[in-house]
N, C-alpha and C positions, 0 to 999 in steps of 0.2 A: 550245688546241691538242690536249689529251688528248682532249676530247669529239668534236673534228672527226674524229680519228684513229679513235674507236670507232664514230661514226656512218658513217664510211665503209667500216668492215669490215663493218658491219650491212648497209648498202645492198648490199653484193656478194653478201649471202645472201637477200635478198629475193625477187628473181625465181626463182632455183632453188627456194626454198621453195614458191613458189606452183605452179611446174612439177611439183616432185614430189608436192605434194598433189593437184594435178590429175590426174596419172597415176593416183595411189593412189585416188581415188575412182572413176574409170573402171575399175581392175582390180576392187576391191571390190564395186561395183555389179554387174558381170559374175558375179562368184563368188555374190553374194546372189541375183542372178537364177536362176542355175543350180539352187541349193538350196531356192528357194521352192517351194511346192506351186501349184496353178493356182489357187486363190483365196487372196489376201493379206488376212489380217484386220488390221484396224486398231484396233477397239475392241471389248472384250467384257465386258459386265456380267454378273456372276456370279448377281446376286439376280433379273433378268427373263430372262437367257438370252440377251440381245440381242447380235448379231454385225454389225459392219459390216465390209464387205470389197469389194475390188475384183479384177478379174482380174490374173492375173501379167503379161500385156502391157501393160495399162493403168498397172499400178504403174512397169513398167520405163521405158516411153516418157514417161510423166509426169516421172518422176524424172530421166529422162536430159534431157528438155526443161528443167526447172529448173536443173539442174546446169550445162548448156551456155550458156543465157540469161544466168544469174547471173554465171558466169565471163567470158562475152563482154562483158556490160555493164561490169563492173568493168575488164577489161582495156582496153576501148575509152575508157572516161573516163580511165584512167591515161595512155594514149597521147595521147589530146587535149590534155591538160593539158601534156604534155612537148613536143608538136609545136607546139601554139598559142603558147605562151609560151617556147619554146627552152629551157625549165628553167633559165634564169639565175637566177630567183630561188629562194632556199632555200625559201620556204614552199610554193611551186608544185611544187617538186621533192619536200619532205616529203609534200605532199598526194597526188601521183602515187604514191608509195612507199605511202602509207596505203592507197590502193584495191587495189593489188596484194596487200598483207598481208592486206587483209579477206577478199581472195578466197581466200588459203591457210587462214584461219581457219574461212571457211564451207565450204570442203572438207573440213576436219576434221569440222566438225560433220555434214555430209552424210554422212561414212564412219561416224561412231558413230550416226547415225539409221538408215541403212539395216542396218547389223548388228543395232541393236535390234529392228528390224522383223522380220529374219531369227530372231532368237533367240524373240521373241514368238511368231511363227508355229511354232516347235519346241519348245513348252514341255514336251513329253515328254522332251527330251535336254538342255535348257539352262534355266537361270535368268537371265531378263533383267534383272532388278533391280540387280545391280552396275553393269551398263551405264547404267542409269537415272541413276545418280548422276554418271557421267562426262557425260552429256547436259546435266544441270543445271549442271555446271562449265563446259562449253562455252557454255553461254546466258550465264554470268557473264563469260567471256573475250569474248564478243561485246559485252556491255554495256560491260565496262572499255575495248574498242577503240573504241566510239563516244564514250566519255568522253574518250579520247585524242584524237578528232577534235575535240571541242569545246575541249579544251585547246590543240591546234595552232592552231586558229581564234583564239582569244584571246591566244595569245603573238605573232600575227601583228602 
């Protein structure tokens, strides 16, 4: 009884979490776009001086396409699971929630990634190394969430 109450409370916060993270990535992405130079550097090798970069517009539209596509796919999967099976089974309901929460986690990763790229391109003002640690932590959160899917499937 206690775990059902807790899971019911958590379920109420999954969609707002995803929606807030979706809005946050759009706002963050617009600010990053406004602050970037015309060329966005992704890689710089100090020994050879090699620079890999793309234009600001390509970065913006490519990133926007990735964000929208990722969120759309995860949201559609979630809705298909709920509509197809009418969410009567707790496993399918949990699986649909898993997809929505994964969207929120990936949006957080996109926020950190875009801010990291901004800081990397403005090295004269900021040091991006502390944010790099958070990016690695987000990768571990994504891996943890994938393990959660495996455990969810095994418990079925």
